[in-house]
C-alpha positions, 0 to 999 in steps of 0.5 A: 280044877277047883277043889271043894271043901273036904266032905268032913267040913262041908256040914259045918260050913253049911251050918255056919252059912245057915246061922249067918242067914238067921242072924241076918234076918234078925238084924234086919228085923231090928233095923241094925243095918251097920252090923247086917252089912258087916255080916254080909261082907264077912260071909259073902266070901265063904261059898267061893272059898268052899269051892276053891279049897286048898291047904290055906283055906281053913286058916282063911275061913277061921280068920274071917270068922274070928274077925267078925266075932271080935267085932261083935262079941255080944252077938250070940253067934259063935261061928268059930265054935261051929267050925271047931267044936267037938264032933259029937256036940255038932252032930247032936245040935238042934237046927240045920243038919241037926238030925235027919228028918227031925224039926228043931226043938221049939220050931225054927231056931233064931227067928225073932217074933214079929 
């Protein structure tokens, strides 16, 4: 039987996926197909990993995120920080899962203007 990611990590992993979708949209709007493809290659494995969790999975997720960030240091998306950041900062952050029933400050975060 497959194990799900630990309940304590699920909100972080979901936020990471959310941010990856935001970044994908912004890359598409800019026409940056190469980086968009690399982003998709990086994050397509995350849902599968989340549903087949074992003692090695967190290290694998960290490695995947680190590899992407190393290749795109100027992207402005700090996926490892979302995974490993302090709990208080994570819970107080605006955006996806930022707070029950409240809209992020300034509207939908990360959406490029048309």
